[in-house]
Wavefront OBJ file of the C-alpha trace (Angstrom):
o trace
v 7.286 -2.306 14.537
v 10.465 -0.279 14.679
v 12.506 -0.331 17.872
v 14.488 2.874 18.380
v 17.146 2.743 21.120
v 19.152 5.787 22.172
v 22.596 5.778 23.788
v 23.243 9.458 24.565
v 21.453 12.160 26.522
v 20.880 14.381 23.476
v 19.477 11.446 21.488
v 17.124 10.571 24.367
v 15.870 14.150 24.463
v 15.208 14.149 20.727
v 13.411 10.805 21.040
v 11.213 12.255 23.810
v 10.447 15.255 21.608
v 9.542 13.039 18.652
v 7.312 10.860 20.842
v 5.567 13.891 22.359
v 5.028 15.589 19.008
v 3.990 12.490 17.065
v 2.093 10.267 19.517
v 0.145 8.723 16.633
v 3.232 6.857 15.418
v 4.367 5.723 18.897
v 3.318 2.257 20.011
v 5.158 2.279 23.365
v 7.813 4.332 25.142
v 10.521 2.903 27.395
v 12.627 5.935 28.387
v 15.765 5.282 26.343
v 13.797 3.419 23.687
v 10.496 3.490 21.846
v 8.494 1.270 19.553
v 7.231 3.108 16.497
v 4.547 1.949 14.114
v 5.965 0.283 11.023
v 4.780 2.975 8.640
v 6.705 5.289 6.360
v 6.139 8.057 8.916
v 7.529 5.862 11.702
v 10.548 5.065 9.528
v 10.950 8.766 8.747
v 11.068 9.602 12.455
v 13.543 6.801 13.194
v 15.794 7.821 10.305
v 15.651 11.479 11.399
v 17.012 10.402 14.769
v 19.793 8.344 13.124
v 20.686 11.247 10.830
v 20.848 13.704 13.717
v 22.605 11.489 16.294
v 24.425 8.840 14.235
v 25.553 5.791 16.181
v 23.886 7.096 19.351
v 20.632 5.783 17.862
v 19.987 2.168 16.906
v 16.963 1.179 14.834
v 15.752 -2.403 14.566
v 12.708 -3.929 12.899
v 10.808 -6.147 15.293
v 8.200 -8.814 14.865
v 5.515 -9.670 17.378
v 6.089 -12.849 19.375
v 3.289 -15.351 18.820
v 3.610 -17.827 21.660
v 1.611 -20.493 19.809
v 3.506 -20.283 16.521
v 6.955 -19.261 17.789
v 7.440 -21.346 20.954
v 7.340 -25.156 21.066
v 4.612 -26.845 23.108
v 7.197 -28.171 25.600
v 8.285 -24.613 26.410
v 4.723 -23.332 26.781
v 3.693 -26.233 29.028
v 6.875 -25.899 31.127
v 6.177 -22.180 31.674
v 2.560 -22.921 32.593
v 3.516 -25.702 35.035
v 6.312 -23.634 36.572
v 4.001 -20.693 37.264
v 1.510 -23.097 38.878
v 4.183 -24.613 41.180
v 3.453 -25.022 44.893
v 6.347 -22.943 46.253
v 7.016 -19.612 44.553
v 10.623 -19.678 45.783
v 11.524 -22.869 43.875
v 13.959 -22.041 41.037
v 13.197 -23.497 37.638
v 16.319 -25.722 37.590
v 15.176 -27.463 40.765
v 11.579 -27.628 39.527
v 12.603 -29.303 36.259
v 15.273 -31.606 37.749
v 14.440 -35.251 37.090
v 11.328 -34.361 35.118
v 10.666 -36.087 31.831
v 8.070 -33.524 30.747
v 9.885 -30.241 31.554
v 13.124 -29.344 29.733
v 16.165 -28.474 31.809
v 17.365 -24.836 31.730
v 20.543 -25.682 29.799
v 18.656 -27.279 26.927
v 16.387 -24.207 26.810
v 19.413 -21.887 26.683
v 21.001 -23.834 23.845
v 17.882 -24.155 21.667
v 16.998 -21.487 19.112
v 13.309 -20.666 18.685
l 1 2 3 4 5 6 7 8 9 10 11 12 13 14 15 16 17 18 19 20 21 22 23 24 25 26 27 28 29 30 31 32 33 34 35 36 37 38 39 40 41 42 43 44 45 46 47 48 49 50 51 52 53 54 55 56 57 58 59 60 61 62 63 64 65 66 67 68 69 70 71 72 73 74 75 76 77 78 79 80 81 82 83 84 85 86 87 88 89 90 91 92 93 94 95 96 97 98 99 100 101 102 103 104 105 106 107 108 109 110 111 112 113
């Protein structure tokens, strides 16, 4: 998919117009941003915005996140266990403290996927 992010009012208005006129190429809208289908038409719309608004529009290619292929088992099991915790107000750092099976927040922050 193509992520289009706008940084100026005029660019946001043009993005809204593009999304309204070409709903078939829009995957999802987020106000200041939109995900466009990764087709030549989606690229055409994204590049039109860049041509018209320059640096007020950022375009990035995205890839879907596959939790089973992209995240290690320890991260998936920690997320599952944390969401099943007894007290919803317990922060993750306290939940994982002293645990052999759940990684601490600092090691998660420092590890690339």
